[in-house]
Structures are given as C-alpha cells and as structure tokens.
TORTOR-930660 format. One record per residue (C-alpha): x, y, z; residue number from 1; chain. Coordinates in Angstrom, 3 decimals. Last residue first. Example, Ala and Ser with C-alpha at 12.3 -4.5 7.8 and 13.67 -1.06 7.14 Angstrom:
<pts>
+----------+----------+----------+-----+-----+
|       px |       py |       pz | seq | mol |
+----------+----------+----------+-----+-----+
|   13.670 |   -1.060 |    7.140 |   2 |   A |
|   12.300 |   -4.500 |    7.800 |   1 |   A |
+----------+----------+----------+-----+-----+
</pts>
This chain:
<pts>
+----------+----------+----------+-----+-----+
|       px |       py |       pz | seq | mol |
+----------+----------+----------+-----+-----+
|  -10.128 |    8.996 |   -6.446 | 327 |   A |
|   -8.738 |   12.395 |   -5.482 | 326 |   A |
|   -9.495 |   13.567 |   -1.950 | 325 |   A |
|   -6.788 |   15.768 |   -0.421 | 324 |   A |
|   -6.276 |   14.597 |    3.161 | 323 |   A |
|   -5.464 |   16.456 |    6.375 | 322 |   A |
|   -5.125 |   13.869 |    9.132 | 321 |   A |
|   -5.901 |   13.860 |   12.854 | 320 |   A |
|   -5.293 |   11.155 |   15.439 | 319 |   A |
|   -6.497 |   10.671 |   19.012 | 318 |   A |
|   -5.868 |    8.173 |   21.764 | 317 |   A |
|   -7.232 |    7.487 |   25.247 | 316 |   A |
|   -6.412 |    4.694 |   24.885 | 315 |   A |
|   -9.949 |    4.384 |   23.653 | 314 |   A |
|  -11.336 |    7.322 |   21.681 | 313 |   A |
|  -10.513 |    9.914 |   19.051 | 312 |   A |
|  -10.371 |    9.997 |   15.255 | 311 |   A |
|  -10.095 |   13.208 |   13.246 | 310 |   A |
|  -10.261 |   13.513 |    9.469 | 309 |   A |
|   -9.895 |   16.964 |    7.922 | 308 |   A |
|  -10.799 |   16.758 |    4.248 | 307 |   A |
|   -9.674 |   18.979 |    1.368 | 306 |   A |
|  -11.763 |   18.440 |   -1.759 | 305 |   A |
|   -9.970 |   17.999 |   -5.081 | 304 |   A |
|  -12.225 |   15.201 |   -6.230 | 303 |   A |
|  -15.723 |   15.409 |   -4.800 | 302 |   A |
|  -17.190 |   14.715 |   -1.370 | 301 |   A |
|  -20.864 |   15.683 |   -1.180 | 300 |   A |
|  -22.164 |   13.483 |   -3.981 | 299 |   A |
|  -24.287 |   11.312 |   -1.685 | 298 |   A |
|  -22.150 |    8.284 |   -2.529 | 297 |   A |
|  -18.958 |   10.172 |   -1.651 | 296 |   A |
|  -20.288 |   11.428 |    1.679 | 295 |   A |
|  -21.568 |    7.951 |    2.606 | 294 |   A |
|  -18.178 |    6.479 |    1.773 | 293 |   A |
|  -16.447 |    9.053 |    3.951 | 292 |   A |
|  -18.859 |    8.670 |    6.859 | 291 |   A |
|  -18.524 |    4.875 |    6.784 | 290 |   A |
|  -14.732 |    5.234 |    6.573 | 289 |   A |
|  -14.802 |    7.567 |    9.614 | 288 |   A |
|  -17.220 |    5.518 |   11.734 | 287 |   A |
|  -15.559 |    2.114 |   11.265 | 286 |   A |
|  -12.887 |    2.406 |   13.972 | 285 |   A |
|  -15.608 |    2.866 |   16.618 | 284 |   A |
|  -19.047 |    1.996 |   15.177 | 283 |   A |
|  -20.956 |    4.672 |   17.110 | 282 |   A |
|  -24.495 |    4.636 |   15.746 | 281 |   A |
|  -25.273 |    3.406 |   12.232 | 280 |   A |
|  -28.079 |    5.551 |   10.815 | 279 |   A |
|  -27.610 |    8.794 |   12.785 | 278 |   A |
|  -23.978 |    7.984 |   13.589 | 277 |   A |
|  -22.461 |    8.281 |   10.117 | 276 |   A |
|  -20.916 |   11.756 |   10.261 | 275 |   A |
|  -19.829 |   14.443 |    7.816 | 274 |   A |
|  -19.266 |   18.072 |    8.809 | 273 |   A |
|  -19.712 |   20.947 |    6.359 | 272 |   A |
|  -23.187 |   21.797 |    7.689 | 271 |   A |
|  -21.744 |   21.720 |   11.228 | 270 |   A |
|  -19.874 |   24.888 |   10.273 | 269 |   A |
|  -16.418 |   25.202 |   11.877 | 268 |   A |
|  -16.081 |   27.877 |   14.542 | 267 |   A |
|  -13.520 |   25.703 |   16.368 | 266 |   A |
|  -15.366 |   25.557 |   19.717 | 265 |   A |
|  -18.745 |   25.325 |   17.981 | 264 |   A |
|  -17.603 |   22.524 |   15.700 | 263 |   A |
|  -16.249 |   20.566 |   18.683 | 262 |   A |
|  -19.527 |   21.115 |   20.589 | 261 |   A |
|  -21.604 |   19.952 |   17.625 | 260 |   A |
|  -19.437 |   16.834 |   17.309 | 259 |   A |
|  -19.973 |   16.026 |   20.999 | 258 |   A |
|  -23.723 |   16.566 |   20.658 | 257 |   A |
|  -23.709 |   14.256 |   17.623 | 256 |   A |
|  -22.093 |   11.414 |   19.576 | 255 |   A |
|  -19.223 |    9.136 |   18.657 | 254 |   A |
|  -18.994 |    9.625 |   14.916 | 253 |   A |
|  -15.213 |   10.019 |   14.667 | 252 |   A |
|  -14.666 |   13.308 |   12.901 | 251 |   A |
|  -14.947 |   14.064 |    9.169 | 250 |   A |
|  -14.618 |   17.815 |    8.568 | 249 |   A |
|  -15.313 |   18.680 |    4.921 | 248 |   A |
|  -14.174 |   21.432 |    2.566 | 247 |   A |
|  -11.222 |   22.566 |    4.666 | 246 |   A |
|   -9.632 |   25.760 |    3.320 | 245 |   A |
|  -11.438 |   27.850 |    5.972 | 244 |   A |
|   -9.484 |   26.007 |    8.667 | 243 |   A |
|   -6.363 |   27.813 |    7.480 | 242 |   A |
|   -3.509 |   25.737 |    6.025 | 241 |   A |
|    0.207 |   25.593 |    6.710 | 240 |   A |
|   -0.199 |   21.775 |    6.680 | 239 |   A |
|    1.523 |   21.467 |   10.050 | 238 |   A |
|   -0.613 |   24.366 |   11.298 | 237 |   A |
|   -3.771 |   22.534 |   10.218 | 236 |   A |
|   -2.735 |   19.387 |   12.111 | 235 |   A |
|   -2.044 |   21.386 |   15.265 | 234 |   A |
|   -5.282 |   23.382 |   15.165 | 233 |   A |
|   -7.308 |   20.214 |   14.697 | 232 |   A |
|   -5.475 |   18.690 |   17.647 | 231 |   A |
|   -6.453 |   21.576 |   19.896 | 230 |   A |
|  -10.088 |   21.282 |   18.768 | 229 |   A |
|   -9.931 |   17.489 |   19.381 | 228 |   A |
|   -8.518 |   17.625 |   22.906 | 227 |   A |
|  -11.065 |   19.845 |   24.664 | 226 |   A |
|  -14.302 |   18.423 |   23.240 | 225 |   A |
|  -12.802 |   14.932 |   23.474 | 224 |   A |
|  -11.673 |   15.058 |   27.116 | 223 |   A |
|  -14.969 |   16.404 |   28.434 | 222 |   A |
|  -16.922 |   13.790 |   26.454 | 221 |   A |
|  -14.673 |   10.969 |   27.638 | 220 |   A |
|  -15.179 |   12.108 |   31.241 | 219 |   A |
|  -18.980 |   12.234 |   30.953 | 218 |   A |
|  -19.195 |    8.942 |   29.076 | 217 |   A |
|  -17.325 |    6.897 |   31.643 | 216 |   A |
|  -17.215 |    3.803 |   29.482 | 215 |   A |
|  -17.024 |    0.049 |   30.044 | 214 |   A |
|  -17.384 |   -2.432 |   27.159 | 213 |   A |
|  -18.053 |   -6.035 |   28.038 | 212 |   A |
|  -15.661 |   -8.985 |   27.723 | 211 |   A |
|  -15.881 |   -9.817 |   31.451 | 210 |   A |
|  -18.749 |   -8.122 |   33.244 | 209 |   A |
|  -17.406 |   -5.618 |   35.712 | 208 |   A |
|  -17.042 |   -5.255 |   39.468 | 207 |   A |
|  -15.637 |   -1.904 |   40.545 | 206 |   A |
|  -13.719 |   -1.172 |   43.744 | 205 |   A |
|  -10.247 |   -1.489 |   42.225 | 204 |   A |
|  -11.060 |    0.645 |   39.173 | 203 |   A |
|   -9.352 |   -0.471 |   35.958 | 202 |   A |
|  -11.541 |   -3.553 |   36.215 | 201 |   A |
|  -10.422 |   -7.125 |   35.673 | 200 |   A |
|  -12.959 |   -9.747 |   34.624 | 199 |   A |
|  -10.101 |  -10.957 |   32.392 | 198 |   A |
|  -11.506 |  -10.120 |   28.963 | 197 |   A |
|  -11.329 |   -6.395 |   29.665 | 196 |   A |
|  -12.889 |   -3.546 |   27.706 | 195 |   A |
|  -11.948 |    0.100 |   28.220 | 194 |   A |
|  -13.004 |    3.730 |   28.257 | 193 |   A |
|  -12.497 |    6.018 |   31.254 | 192 |   A |
|   -9.655 |    3.928 |   32.636 | 191 |   A |
|   -7.573 |    4.979 |   29.637 | 190 |   A |
|   -7.101 |    8.431 |   31.158 | 189 |   A |
|   -3.472 |    7.784 |   32.154 | 188 |   A |
|   -2.926 |    6.580 |   28.599 | 187 |   A |
|   -3.182 |   10.077 |   27.197 | 186 |   A |
|   -2.300 |    9.583 |   23.524 | 185 |   A |
|   -1.616 |   11.859 |   20.576 | 184 |   A |
|   -1.186 |   12.022 |   16.817 | 183 |   A |
|   -1.157 |   14.917 |   14.331 | 182 |   A |
|   -0.976 |   14.550 |   10.569 | 181 |   A |
|   -0.349 |   16.512 |    7.381 | 180 |   A |
|   -0.924 |   16.600 |    3.606 | 179 |   A |
|   -1.767 |   13.003 |    2.723 | 178 |   A |
|   -3.486 |   12.365 |   -0.596 | 177 |   A |
|   -0.469 |   12.262 |   -2.906 | 176 |   A |
|   -0.980 |   13.224 |   -6.566 | 175 |   A |
|    2.399 |   13.041 |   -8.326 | 174 |   A |
|    4.212 |   10.635 |   -5.975 | 173 |   A |
|    1.524 |    7.969 |   -6.270 | 172 |   A |
|    1.943 |    4.653 |   -4.443 | 171 |   A |
|   -1.407 |    3.189 |   -3.418 | 170 |   A |
|   -3.821 |    3.351 |   -0.468 | 169 |   A |
|   -6.967 |    1.298 |   -0.940 | 168 |   A |
|   -9.837 |    2.009 |    1.417 | 167 |   A |
|  -12.156 |   -0.112 |    3.529 | 166 |   A |
|  -15.245 |    0.460 |    5.648 | 165 |   A |
|  -17.021 |   -1.426 |    8.375 | 164 |   A |
|  -20.148 |   -1.953 |   10.398 | 163 |   A |
|  -21.583 |   -2.706 |   13.831 | 162 |   A |
|  -23.424 |   -0.536 |   16.341 | 161 |   A |
|  -22.935 |    1.279 |   19.619 | 160 |   A |
|  -24.534 |    4.184 |   21.410 | 159 |   A |
|  -27.693 |    3.020 |   23.172 | 158 |   A |
|  -25.733 |    0.387 |   25.124 | 157 |   A |
|  -23.712 |    2.984 |   27.026 | 156 |   A |
|  -26.099 |    5.034 |   29.178 | 155 |   A |
|  -28.579 |    2.178 |   29.569 | 154 |   A |
|  -26.035 |   -0.309 |   30.939 | 153 |   A |
|  -28.022 |   -3.561 |   31.026 | 152 |   A |
|  -27.231 |   -4.228 |   27.386 | 151 |   A |
|  -23.507 |   -4.472 |   28.109 | 150 |   A |
|  -21.825 |   -4.133 |   24.720 | 149 |   A |
|  -19.071 |   -6.542 |   23.641 | 148 |   A |
|  -20.831 |   -8.412 |   20.787 | 147 |   A |
|  -22.753 |   -5.338 |   19.632 | 146 |   A |
|  -19.374 |   -3.708 |   19.029 | 145 |   A |
|  -18.803 |   -5.763 |   15.884 | 144 |   A |
|  -16.195 |   -3.509 |   14.298 | 143 |   A |
|  -14.420 |   -2.728 |   11.042 | 142 |   A |
|  -11.884 |   -0.171 |    9.810 | 141 |   A |
|   -9.947 |   -1.635 |    6.889 | 140 |   A |
|   -6.801 |   -0.375 |    5.172 | 139 |   A |
|   -5.742 |   -2.254 |    2.023 | 138 |   A |
|   -2.173 |   -1.337 |    1.112 | 137 |   A |
|   -0.546 |   -1.016 |   -2.306 | 136 |   A |
|    3.104 |   -0.145 |   -2.988 | 135 |   A |
|    5.033 |   -1.043 |    0.148 | 134 |   A |
|    8.492 |   -0.453 |    1.625 | 133 |   A |
|    9.126 |    2.698 |   -0.416 | 132 |   A |
|    9.133 |    5.064 |    2.550 | 131 |   A |
|    6.066 |    6.829 |    1.142 | 130 |   A |
|    4.222 |    3.501 |    1.058 | 129 |   A |
|    4.978 |    2.556 |    4.654 | 128 |   A |
|    4.340 |    6.062 |    5.955 | 127 |   A |
|    1.021 |    6.489 |    4.137 | 126 |   A |
|   -0.183 |    3.082 |    5.302 | 125 |   A |
|    0.703 |    3.925 |    8.919 | 124 |   A |
|   -1.168 |    7.236 |    8.779 | 123 |   A |
|   -4.179 |    5.552 |    7.170 | 122 |   A |
|   -4.219 |    2.932 |    9.923 | 121 |   A |
|   -3.899 |    5.584 |   12.631 | 120 |   A |
|   -6.919 |    7.398 |   11.201 | 119 |   A |
|   -8.800 |    4.073 |   11.086 | 118 |   A |
|   -7.933 |    3.220 |   14.662 | 117 |   A |
|   -8.894 |    6.408 |   16.465 | 116 |   A |
|  -12.114 |    4.778 |   17.730 | 115 |   A |
|  -10.141 |    1.865 |   19.203 | 114 |   A |
|   -6.397 |    2.248 |   18.572 | 113 |   A |
|   -5.990 |   -1.434 |   17.802 | 112 |   A |
|   -4.097 |   -2.264 |   14.612 | 111 |   A |
|   -4.253 |   -5.767 |   13.154 | 110 |   A |
|   -1.621 |   -7.031 |   10.730 | 109 |   A |
|   -1.480 |   -8.855 |    7.390 | 108 |   A |
|    1.307 |   -9.261 |    4.852 | 107 |   A |
|    0.556 |   -9.919 |    1.219 | 106 |   A |
|    1.377 |  -12.177 |   -1.713 | 105 |   A |
|   -1.507 |  -14.659 |   -1.659 | 104 |   A |
|   -4.683 |  -12.564 |   -1.649 | 103 |   A |
|   -7.597 |  -15.026 |   -1.546 | 102 |   A |
|  -10.072 |  -12.417 |   -0.330 | 101 |   A |
|  -11.351 |  -14.676 |    2.467 | 100 |   A |
|   -7.763 |  -15.550 |    3.414 |  99 |   A |
|   -6.657 |  -11.911 |    3.533 |  98 |   A |
|   -9.732 |  -11.057 |    5.624 |  97 |   A |
|   -8.764 |  -13.781 |    8.111 |  96 |   A |
|   -5.189 |  -12.515 |    8.180 |  95 |   A |
|   -6.399 |   -8.951 |    8.840 |  94 |   A |
|   -8.611 |  -10.183 |   11.689 |  93 |   A |
|   -5.502 |  -11.617 |   13.294 |  92 |   A |
|   -5.171 |  -15.298 |   14.050 |  91 |   A |
|   -4.955 |  -14.869 |   16.991 |  90 |   A |
|   -6.716 |  -12.947 |   19.747 |  89 |   A |
|   -9.818 |  -13.963 |   17.828 |  88 |   A |
|  -12.625 |  -12.381 |   15.792 |  87 |   A |
|  -11.187 |   -8.945 |   16.506 |  86 |   A |
|  -13.326 |   -6.304 |   18.252 |  85 |   A |
|  -10.990 |   -3.337 |   18.806 |  84 |   A |
|  -10.433 |   -2.907 |   15.083 |  83 |   A |
|   -8.163 |   -1.465 |   12.395 |  82 |   A |
|   -7.315 |   -4.220 |    9.911 |  81 |   A |
|   -4.172 |   -3.454 |    7.917 |  80 |   A |
|   -3.669 |   -5.632 |    4.829 |  79 |   A |
|   -0.293 |   -5.410 |    3.108 |  78 |   A |
|    1.074 |   -6.175 |   -0.375 |  77 |   A |
|   -2.126 |   -5.732 |   -2.387 |  76 |   A |
|   -1.356 |   -7.146 |   -5.850 |  75 |   A |
|   -4.426 |   -9.393 |   -6.106 |  74 |   A |
|   -6.736 |   -6.650 |   -4.825 |  73 |   A |
|   -8.057 |   -5.608 |   -8.229 |  72 |   A |
|  -10.214 |   -2.506 |   -8.531 |  71 |   A |
|  -13.393 |   -1.931 |  -10.506 |  70 |   A |
|  -14.178 |    1.116 |   -8.352 |  69 |   A |
|  -17.543 |    0.220 |   -6.798 |  68 |   A |
|  -17.202 |   -3.564 |   -7.129 |  67 |   A |
|  -13.713 |   -3.723 |   -5.644 |  66 |   A |
|  -14.643 |   -1.348 |   -2.811 |  65 |   A |
|  -17.801 |   -3.356 |   -2.070 |  64 |   A |
|  -15.661 |   -6.499 |   -1.907 |  63 |   A |
|  -13.394 |   -4.751 |    0.627 |  62 |   A |
|  -16.409 |   -3.802 |    2.751 |  61 |   A |
|  -17.575 |   -7.429 |    2.556 |  60 |   A |
|  -14.215 |   -8.685 |    3.817 |  59 |   A |
|  -14.131 |   -6.157 |    6.662 |  58 |   A |
|  -17.627 |   -7.209 |    7.757 |  57 |   A |
|  -16.763 |  -10.909 |    7.606 |  56 |   A |
|  -13.520 |  -10.264 |    9.510 |  55 |   A |
|  -15.500 |   -8.475 |   12.224 |  54 |   A |
|  -17.867 |  -11.388 |   12.753 |  53 |   A |
|  -21.171 |  -12.732 |   11.485 |  52 |   A |
|  -22.367 |  -15.995 |   13.091 |  51 |   A |
|  -24.444 |  -14.266 |   15.770 |  50 |   A |
|  -25.719 |  -11.853 |   13.127 |  49 |   A |
|  -24.213 |   -8.389 |   13.140 |  48 |   A |
|  -26.187 |   -5.487 |   14.582 |  47 |   A |
|  -26.889 |   -2.230 |   12.746 |  46 |   A |
|  -27.761 |    1.103 |   14.395 |  45 |   A |
|  -30.729 |    3.425 |   14.675 |  44 |   A |
|  -31.772 |    6.976 |   15.515 |  43 |   A |
|  -28.551 |    8.392 |   17.002 |  42 |   A |
|  -28.441 |   12.151 |   17.654 |  41 |   A |
|  -26.759 |   11.459 |   21.010 |  40 |   A |
|  -28.530 |   13.166 |   23.909 |  39 |   A |
|  -31.759 |   14.345 |   22.271 |  38 |   A |
|  -31.927 |   11.334 |   19.959 |  37 |   A |
|  -31.584 |    8.863 |   22.852 |  36 |   A |
|  -34.142 |   10.533 |   25.138 |  35 |   A |
|  -36.690 |   11.002 |   22.330 |  34 |   A |
|  -36.357 |    7.381 |   21.187 |  33 |   A |
|  -36.910 |    5.875 |   24.619 |  32 |   A |
|  -34.951 |    4.410 |   27.533 |  31 |   A |
|  -35.282 |    1.941 |   30.401 |  30 |   A |
|  -33.477 |   -1.050 |   28.933 |  29 |   A |
|  -34.159 |   -3.980 |   26.617 |  28 |   A |
|  -37.563 |   -3.217 |   25.058 |  27 |   A |
|  -36.641 |    0.466 |   24.711 |  26 |   A |
|  -33.703 |   -0.732 |   22.629 |  25 |   A |
|  -36.126 |   -1.728 |   19.853 |  24 |   A |
|  -37.710 |    1.735 |   19.966 |  23 |   A |
|  -34.261 |    3.239 |   19.450 |  22 |   A |
|  -34.029 |    1.203 |   16.283 |  21 |   A |
|  -31.978 |   -1.925 |   15.619 |  20 |   A |
|  -31.518 |   -2.660 |   11.912 |  19 |   A |
|  -30.257 |   -6.141 |   11.009 |  18 |   A |
|  -28.676 |   -6.226 |    7.545 |  17 |   A |
|  -25.058 |   -5.782 |    8.626 |  16 |   A |
|  -23.119 |   -2.753 |    7.361 |  15 |   A |
|  -20.618 |   -2.628 |    4.497 |  14 |   A |
|  -18.284 |   -0.052 |    3.046 |  13 |   A |
|  -16.069 |    0.726 |    0.080 |  12 |   A |
|  -13.323 |    3.169 |   -0.881 |  11 |   A |
|  -10.850 |    3.566 |   -3.735 |  10 |   A |
|   -7.611 |    5.339 |   -4.715 |   9 |   A |
|   -6.277 |    6.907 |   -1.512 |   8 |   A |
|   -2.900 |    8.273 |   -2.533 |   7 |   A |
|    0.627 |    7.759 |   -1.220 |   6 |   A |
|    3.916 |    9.494 |   -2.033 |   5 |   A |
|    3.918 |   11.811 |    0.965 |   4 |   A |
|    6.046 |   14.488 |    2.614 |   3 |   A |
|    3.867 |   16.128 |    5.259 |   2 |   A |
|    3.415 |   19.917 |    5.005 |   1 |   A |
+----------+----------+----------+-----+-----+
</pts>
C-alpha cells in the first residue's frame, strides 16, 4: 500500500465546440463510418479552432472545475500540465494556464509522457504533497492533437481529437486518494509512436512530415494488450487488493478494441470500464480525466469507489494508479 497524504478534491473538463464525425473524415481520406467504428469504436471527435490551443483547453477545464465544485485556485502552489502538444517549446503550457487563471503564488511545469501523462501527473502530485513540499496542486491533461495529425494517413487520422481535463490534488492525511502505483517505460520501442519537429524520422529509410504524428498502430496495439494486463496485476499486488475490489477500470481511451482485449485478458467486465473515445476519440493525456469527469457526471463514479487508472502510450510509457474516489 502506497503511503499518501493527498486527495483528489475536484474535477473539471472541456472539449472544443467543433464536432468532427466519421462521415466528415470520409471527405478527407478513403474511409467510412462503419470501417472506423468496427476497428476503433470511435464515432466522433472534437477539433480546436485554429486560434484555440492547449493552454486554452486546460484553462477552460480548470474553470469548469471551479464552477462545478465551487473551488478557489488562488492558493494553488503548483500547476502541472500533462501534454504532448504544448503551445510553445517555451513558455510552458502550465505557465500560460497559470497566467490565464491569474494565480500569483504558484510554480508551473509541463510533463510529457504522451498518453500516460495524466497518470504520471497524478503520481507526481501525490508525491510532492505527501512529502510536504506542496499543499494544493492543479493537474491538467490537455491536448490539441488535431494540430499534429497527418490527414493523409487514413489509419492514424481517424483516431485523434482535442480536449482536456483538470483535477485538484490537496493535502489530506485522513482521507488520501492514492493507494498504489506502477510505472514503466520501454524507450527502445519509442519508434512505434512519435512526433518530430525536425523532419527527422526514427527510421532511416522513412520520410516524414515535420510536426506530424507517426504511429505503427499494429505494434503499439500488441505492446499495450500485453503490457497493461501485467501492469494492472503489479499495481493491484502493491495495494494488496484483488481485481474484484475495483469498482471502475479507467484506461487510456486509445481504441475500444484494445480496451476490450485488455479486459478479456484480465477477466475484468467491460461494463465496469469507463472510456471517452466514442464521443471524443483518442485525446492522449486528456482521455483519463475526460473519462473520469464523464463517469462522475453520469452518476457512475460515487464516493468510496475504488478506481484503477492506467495510462499507456508514447515513450513507450505506461502508468497505473489505484485511487479511492472521495470528492
């Protein structure tokens, strides 16, 4: 069992207004709704406006958190923005969100673990608060993947969308949220999922479009459906908890077929699994907070529930957390 003095106290989310359906994508590449749904489970996704960026999405998710839970952010002492699509190389997305929120007494850092990012961000927030270094941390998972997607790549462009979520993590030694964790990375497989801004490929013979996302979907799929079940076992063992105690499994919403395979391999019911991909597609670091907020708003997640969060993706990285929900 992980020693913790940190609790998740509020959550919010935001997605851009523009809805892009599978039929809309049919106008860009050779595809159709039936093909996309059969292979991914995705029906639509959201695209940011040209002048709407990751910091805007993170800011609006934080505002939604404030409105939903009547929270103040004035005493937040650290902002962690989990993203692989920052507005700039510098300043950080977290600093831009801090400025938009008008928080004066806070630090701000970006964390890039791609689709694992939000789980890593929660893990970092828990450690910093439990150690006594911080008291109140805003953790954001936000992406504008539409800005780095190659819309001539029919196997990849159907997957991604934009959106964001935010949670507050606060000091609470009596009702901590974090029960256990498991982290991992296999950097030697990073060539299967990457984005370069230098027109540099991770394959010598390959020519890529600078700033566009490159993915070997088959290899990432094989890695995920093998790695995640093992990681789930590890994080449960650290919590001394059987899988049957988990009320909700909240994996990264990469692909519904991938999630179904993970559930099948672990004998976990898909009916107790939360995902956000049907409406929003794969939003990388934003999928888990979007799934969580959706689950709360639909009345599925209730106080006292045990959640197993598992992020996996670029790096290749993965991160699992057992969390007791009590907002």
